[in-house]
C-alpha positions as CSV (number, residue, x, y, z in Angstrom):
1,M,-15.6,9.3,-16.4
2,G,-13.3,12.2,-16.0
3,D,-9.6,12.3,-15.0
4,C,-8.9,9.2,-13.1
5,G,-6.0,7.6,-11.2
6,V,-4.9,4.0,-11.9
7,M,-7.2,1.4,-10.2
8,R,-5.7,-2.0,-9.3
9,T,-7.2,-5.0,-7.7
10,G,-5.4,-8.0,-6.2
11,I,-4.8,-10.5,-3.5
12,G,-2.4,-11.3,-0.6
13,G,0.5,-13.3,-1.8
14,W,0.4,-15.9,-4.6
15,T,1.1,-19.2,-2.7
16,F,-1.9,-20.7,-1.0
17,D,-2.8,-24.4,-1.4
18,P,-6.5,-24.0,-2.0
19,W,-5.6,-21.8,-5.1
20,N,-4.1,-24.9,-6.6
21,E,-7.7,-26.1,-7.0
22,T,-9.6,-22.9,-7.4
23,F,-7.3,-20.6,-9.4
24,Y,-4.2,-22.2,-10.9
25,P,-4.4,-24.6,-13.8
26,P,-3.8,-28.2,-12.6
27,D,-0.6,-28.6,-14.7
28,L,1.0,-25.3,-13.7
29,P,4.4,-25.7,-12.1
30,K,4.6,-24.0,-8.7
31,K,7.5,-21.9,-9.9
32,R,5.2,-20.4,-12.5
33,Q,2.4,-19.4,-10.1
34,L,3.6,-15.8,-9.8
35,D,3.8,-15.4,-13.5
36,Y,0.2,-16.7,-13.8
37,A,-1.2,-14.6,-11.0
38,A,0.5,-11.5,-12.3
39,S,-1.0,-12.1,-15.7
40,R,-4.5,-12.3,-14.3
41,L,-4.3,-9.6,-11.6
42,T,-2.9,-6.1,-11.4
43,T,-1.3,-6.1,-7.9
44,I,-0.3,-8.4,-5.1
45,E,0.2,-7.6,-1.4
46,V,3.3,-9.5,-0.2
47,N,2.8,-10.9,3.3
48,G,6.1,-12.8,3.4
49,T,8.1,-9.6,4.0
50,F,6.3,-9.1,7.3
51,Y,7.8,-12.3,8.7
52,R,11.3,-12.6,7.1
53,S,13.9,-10.6,5.2
54,Q,14.2,-11.1,1.4
55,K,17.3,-10.9,-0.7
56,P,17.8,-8.3,-3.5
57,E,17.8,-11.2,-6.0
58,T,14.4,-12.3,-4.8
59,F,12.9,-8.8,-5.4
60,A,14.6,-8.7,-8.8
61,A,13.1,-12.1,-9.7
62,W,9.6,-10.9,-8.7
63,A,10.0,-7.8,-10.9
64,A,11.1,-10.0,-13.8
65,A,7.9,-12.1,-13.5
66,A,5.6,-9.0,-13.5
67,P,4.1,-7.5,-16.6
68,E,4.1,-3.8,-17.3
69,G,1.9,-1.9,-14.9
70,F,1.7,-4.6,-12.3
71,V,2.9,-3.7,-8.8
72,F,3.7,-5.4,-5.5
73,S,2.8,-3.8,-2.2
74,L,5.0,-5.0,0.6
75,K,4.0,-5.6,4.2
76,A,6.7,-4.0,6.3
77,P,8.5,-6.3,8.9
78,R,6.9,-7.0,12.2
79,F,10.0,-6.0,14.0
80,A,9.4,-2.4,12.9
81,V,5.7,-2.2,14.1
82,N,5.3,-4.7,16.9
83,R,6.8,-2.4,19.5
84,K,5.8,-0.7,22.7
85,V,7.5,2.5,21.5
86,L,7.2,2.9,17.7
87,A,9.7,5.6,17.6
88,E,12.4,3.1,18.5
89,G,11.9,1.2,15.2
90,G,14.2,3.3,13.1
91,E,16.9,0.6,12.7
92,S,14.4,-2.0,11.6
93,I,12.8,0.4,9.2
94,Q,16.1,1.3,7.5
95,R,17.2,-2.4,7.3
96,F,14.0,-3.2,5.5
97,V,14.0,-0.3,3.1
98,N,17.7,-1.0,2.2
99,S,17.2,-4.8,1.9
100,G,16.8,-4.6,-1.9
101,I,13.2,-3.5,-2.4
102,A,14.5,-1.0,-5.0
103,E,15.1,-4.0,-7.2
104,L,11.4,-4.0,-7.9
105,G,11.7,-0.7,-9.8
106,D,8.4,0.4,-11.4
107,H,6.8,-2.7,-9.9
108,L,7.2,-1.4,-6.3
109,G,3.8,-0.3,-4.9
110,P,3.0,1.0,-1.4
111,I,4.6,-0.2,1.7
112,L,2.0,-1.3,4.3
113,W,2.8,-0.7,8.0
114,Q,0.3,-2.9,9.9
115,F,-0.1,-2.5,13.7
116,A,-1.2,-5.0,16.3
117,A,-4.9,-4.8,17.1
118,T,-4.0,-3.9,20.7
119,K,-1.8,-1.0,19.7
120,Q,-3.4,2.3,20.9
121,F,-3.0,5.7,19.5
122,D,-0.3,7.8,21.1
123,P,0.0,11.0,19.0
124,A,3.6,11.9,19.9
125,D,4.9,8.3,19.4
126,F,2.9,7.8,16.2
127,G,4.1,11.1,14.8
128,A,7.7,10.2,15.6
129,F,7.2,6.9,13.8
130,L,5.9,8.6,10.7
131,D,9.0,10.8,10.8
132,L,11.1,7.6,10.5
133,L,9.6,6.6,7.2
134,P,11.9,7.5,4.3
135,N,10.6,9.3,1.3
136,A,12.8,7.5,-1.2
137,V,15.3,4.7,-1.7
138,G,17.7,4.3,-4.6
139,G,16.3,7.4,-6.2
140,M,12.8,5.9,-6.1
141,A,9.9,7.7,-4.3
142,L,8.2,5.5,-1.6
143,R,4.5,5.4,-0.8
144,H,3.6,4.5,2.7
145,V,0.2,3.3,4.1
146,V,-0.5,2.6,7.8
147,E,-3.1,0.2,9.1
148,P,-3.9,0.7,12.8
149,R,-6.5,-1.7,14.1
150,H,-7.6,-0.1,17.4
151,E,-10.6,2.2,17.9
152,S,-8.5,4.8,19.6
153,F,-7.2,5.9,16.2
154,I,-10.7,7.1,15.2
155,V,-9.9,10.7,16.0
156,P,-9.2,13.7,13.8
157,A,-5.6,14.0,15.2
158,F,-4.6,10.7,13.6
159,A,-5.9,11.7,10.2
160,A,-4.2,15.0,10.5
161,L,-0.9,13.4,11.3
162,C,-1.1,11.2,8.2
163,R,-2.2,14.1,6.0
164,E,0.8,16.1,7.3
165,K,3.2,13.3,6.4
166,A,1.5,12.3,3.2
167,V,0.9,8.8,4.4
168,A,-2.2,6.8,3.4
169,I,-4.6,5.1,5.9
170,A,-5.7,1.6,4.9
171,V,-9.4,1.4,4.4
172,A,-10.6,-1.8,6.1
173,D,-13.8,-3.7,5.2
174,S,-13.7,-5.9,8.2
175,S,-15.9,-7.3,11.0
176,E,-13.0,-7.2,13.3
177,H,-11.1,-4.0,12.8
178,P,-12.2,-0.3,12.5
179,Q,-12.7,1.4,9.3
180,M,-11.0,4.7,8.5
181,A,-11.6,5.9,5.0
182,D,-9.9,9.3,5.3
183,V,-8.0,10.4,2.2
184,T,-4.7,11.7,3.4
185,T,-2.4,11.5,0.3
186,D,-2.4,10.9,-3.5
187,F,-3.4,7.2,-3.3
188,V,-6.0,5.1,-1.5
189,Y,-5.4,1.6,-0.2
190,L,-8.3,-0.8,0.5
191,R,-8.2,-4.2,2.3
192,L,-11.5,-6.1,1.7
193,Q,-11.8,-8.8,4.3
194,R,-15.5,-9.8,4.3
195,G,-15.4,-12.4,1.5
196,E,-16.9,-15.9,1.8
197,E,-15.6,-19.1,0.3
198,S,-19.1,-20.1,-0.7
199,I,-19.4,-17.2,-3.1
200,G,-17.6,-17.8,-6.4
201,T,-16.5,-14.2,-6.6
202,C,-15.6,-13.9,-2.9
203,Y,-18.0,-11.0,-2.5
204,E,-21.6,-10.9,-3.6
205,A,-22.2,-9.2,-6.9
206,S,-24.0,-6.3,-5.3
207,A,-21.1,-5.7,-2.9
208,L,-18.7,-5.7,-5.8
209,D,-20.9,-3.2,-7.6
210,T,-20.8,-1.0,-4.5
211,W,-17.0,-1.2,-4.1
212,A,-16.5,-0.5,-7.7
213,R,-18.5,2.8,-7.3
214,R,-16.4,3.7,-4.2
215,I,-13.1,3.0,-6.0
216,E,-14.1,5.1,-9.0
217,A,-15.0,7.9,-6.6
218,F,-11.6,7.8,-5.0
219,A,-9.8,7.5,-8.3
220,E,-11.6,10.6,-9.7
221,G,-10.7,12.6,-6.6
222,R,-14.1,12.4,-4.9
223,E,-14.9,10.6,-1.6
224,P,-17.6,8.0,-1.1
225,G,-20.2,9.2,1.4
226,D,-20.9,5.9,3.0
227,L,-17.6,4.9,4.6
228,R,-16.5,5.7,8.2
229,K,-13.7,8.3,8.7
230,A,-11.5,9.3,11.6
231,D,-12.2,12.9,10.8
232,P,-15.6,13.2,9.1
233,A,-15.3,17.0,8.9
234,A,-12.2,16.9,6.7
235,V,-12.6,17.2,3.0
236,A,-9.9,15.8,0.7
237,D,-8.5,17.8,-2.2
238,K,-10.2,16.9,-5.5
239,A,-7.5,15.3,-7.5
240,P,-7.2,12.0,-9.3
241,R,-5.7,9.2,-7.1
242,D,-4.4,5.7,-7.7
243,V,-6.4,3.1,-5.8
244,F,-5.2,-0.3,-4.6
245,A,-7.8,-2.9,-3.5
246,Y,-6.9,-6.3,-2.0
247,F,-9.1,-9.2,-1.2
248,I,-7.7,-10.5,2.1
249,R,-8.5,-13.2,4.6
250,G,-12.3,-13.7,4.4
251,G,-13.1,-16.2,1.6
252,K,-9.5,-16.4,0.6
253,P,-9.8,-19.5,-1.7
254,R,-12.0,-17.2,-3.9
255,A,-10.0,-14.0,-3.5
256,P,-8.4,-14.1,-7.0
257,H,-11.9,-14.4,-8.5
258,G,-13.1,-11.4,-6.4
259,A,-10.1,-9.3,-7.6
260,M,-10.8,-10.2,-11.2
261,A,-14.6,-9.6,-11.0
262,L,-14.0,-6.2,-9.4
263,M,-11.5,-5.2,-12.1
264,E,-13.9,-6.3,-14.8
265,R,-16.5,-3.9,-13.4
266,L,-14.0,-1.0,-13.2
267,R,-12.8,-1.6,-16.8
268,A,-16.4,-1.8,-18.0
269,D,-17.4,1.4,-16.3
270,R,-14.4,3.2,-17.7
271,S,-15.1,2.0,-21.2
272,R,-18.6,3.2,-20.9
273,G,-17.4,6.6,-19.5
274,M,-19.7,6.1,-16.5
275,K,-19.4,7.8,-13.1
């Protein structure tokens, strides 16, 4: 395997009652769940930031619980994205970015801006929204990823806007939302939502093998040829990329096991030097 970005796999949040039975040791105190999850996974997508503001002390405590190399991606607040006119969300965006997220330091991963499934693509308004996303906070560079969930975004103009602004497009593996696997910046963000609780590793072994190959392709600067794109004609620059993959929603009680099983495949492939 040649030059390669950092590949991370994880889950959404760390507090979920079924995980008390399927993931966490029975005698583990609840206040130690983050420590345990961060020791077994390499990233977590925080959903709580979508619903409510967090204090700087909270972000600092999360950072203290995370080992070296572990990152939190943060879902941006709903007040910034659930708007008729996205370009009017500047105040909410700034409030969130300045709420203390810089306390995460090296543990700060991408910021996910997820839009309502009914939100349609308006090129001028969406471009104005992207202009509102700050490049840095507290001297730290910020990485942004957008997740539109309406078919109207499956057009080359959308991918071009994201490429121009160096914003990633979330790659959804979902039965409900469209997939757009366009590479538009120096990282790739996957949300795997087809898991099943009846499967011990959330996804079948064959599906995990397939996603491992796709992630390796992205990380090495290549593009998988079997994913849907908004602009199929565009070819991404061949450069190593960090990849974040989250097991979300479908089969959630088994999501941690999916993340661990996928990471095992990625590590094994790297140790063998396979492509």
